[in-house]
C-alpha positions as CSV (number, residue, x, y, z in Angstrom):
1,M,0.4,13.0,-8.2
2,K,2.3,10.7,-10.6
3,P,0.0,8.0,-11.9
4,Y,0.5,4.6,-10.4
5,K,-0.4,1.6,-12.5
6,V,-2.8,-0.9,-10.8
7,V,-2.2,-4.5,-11.7
8,K,-3.2,-7.9,-10.6
9,A,-0.5,-9.5,-8.5
10,S,1.1,-12.7,-9.9
11,G,4.2,-14.8,-9.5
12,L,6.5,-13.9,-6.6
13,I,4.6,-10.8,-5.6
14,L,1.3,-12.8,-5.3
15,Y,3.3,-15.4,-3.3
16,V,4.5,-12.8,-0.9
17,L,1.1,-11.2,-0.5
18,N,-0.4,-14.6,0.3
19,K,2.4,-15.4,2.8
20,L,1.9,-12.0,4.5
21,E,-1.9,-12.3,4.3
22,C,-2.1,-9.0,2.4
23,I,-4.4,-8.1,-0.4
24,G,-2.5,-5.1,-1.8
25,W,0.9,-3.5,-1.9
26,T,2.1,-0.2,-3.3
27,S,5.6,-0.5,-4.7
28,A,8.3,2.1,-4.9
29,W,8.3,1.7,-8.7
30,N,4.9,3.3,-9.3
31,V,2.9,0.0,-9.4
32,I,0.1,-1.0,-7.1
33,Y,-0.3,-4.8,-6.9
34,L,-3.7,-6.2,-5.9
35,H,-4.6,-9.7,-5.0
36,P,-6.5,-11.2,-7.9
37,D,-9.6,-11.8,-5.6
38,H,-9.6,-8.0,-4.8
39,I,-8.7,-6.4,-8.2
40,D,-12.1,-4.5,-8.4
41,N,-12.1,-3.5,-4.7
42,N,-12.4,0.3,-4.9
43,S,-11.8,0.8,-1.2
44,L,-8.5,-1.1,-1.5
45,I,-7.5,0.9,-4.6
46,K,-8.1,4.2,-2.7
47,H,-6.1,2.7,0.3
48,E,-3.2,1.9,-1.9
49,Q,-3.4,5.1,-3.8
50,C,-3.1,6.9,-0.5
51,H,0.2,5.0,0.1
52,A,1.3,6.2,-3.4
53,M,0.5,9.8,-2.4
54,Q,2.4,9.3,0.9
55,M,5.5,8.2,-1.1
56,Q,5.3,11.2,-3.3
57,R,4.7,13.6,-0.4
58,D,7.4,12.2,1.9
59,G,9.8,10.8,-0.6
60,K,10.0,7.1,-1.3
61,L,13.0,6.2,0.8
62,W,11.9,8.4,3.7
63,M,8.3,7.1,3.6
64,I,9.5,3.4,3.6
65,T,11.9,4.1,6.5
66,K,9.3,5.9,8.6
67,Y,6.7,3.2,7.7
68,T,9.0,0.5,9.0
69,Y,9.8,2.5,12.1
70,Y,6.1,3.1,12.8
71,L,5.4,-0.6,12.1
72,I,7.9,-1.6,14.8
73,K,6.8,1.1,17.3
74,H,3.0,1.0,16.8
75,G,2.2,-2.2,14.9
76,Y,0.3,-2.4,11.6
77,K,-3.1,-1.2,12.8
78,N,-1.8,1.9,14.6
79,N,0.8,2.8,12.0
80,P,0.0,6.5,11.2
81,Y,0.5,5.7,7.4
82,E,-2.1,2.9,7.7
83,I,-4.5,5.1,9.7
84,E,-4.3,7.8,6.9
85,A,-4.8,5.1,4.2
86,R,-7.8,3.6,6.0
87,E,-9.4,7.1,6.2
88,A,-8.8,7.6,2.5
89,E,-10.8,4.5,1.7
90,S,-14.1,6.3,2.4
91,K,-13.3,9.5,0.5
């Protein structure tokens, strides 16, 4: 897997995370952004690294397309990508 840089979210990305009530986001440009209050959260890092692996496995554009489709069809909690990422948190 290509390495993804883990950084503390700031500026516009932190603003969006706060508005969406999210604590992490894996970008398509190989950067994982974490809310400053959760920068040392190993479970969150594993969760977001799983999303990075999903992008590499499925292709970035296809993964983002499928993720959005699943989000609409199943909601956030039952999105298959999120289920897989939650399972990765404990590994």
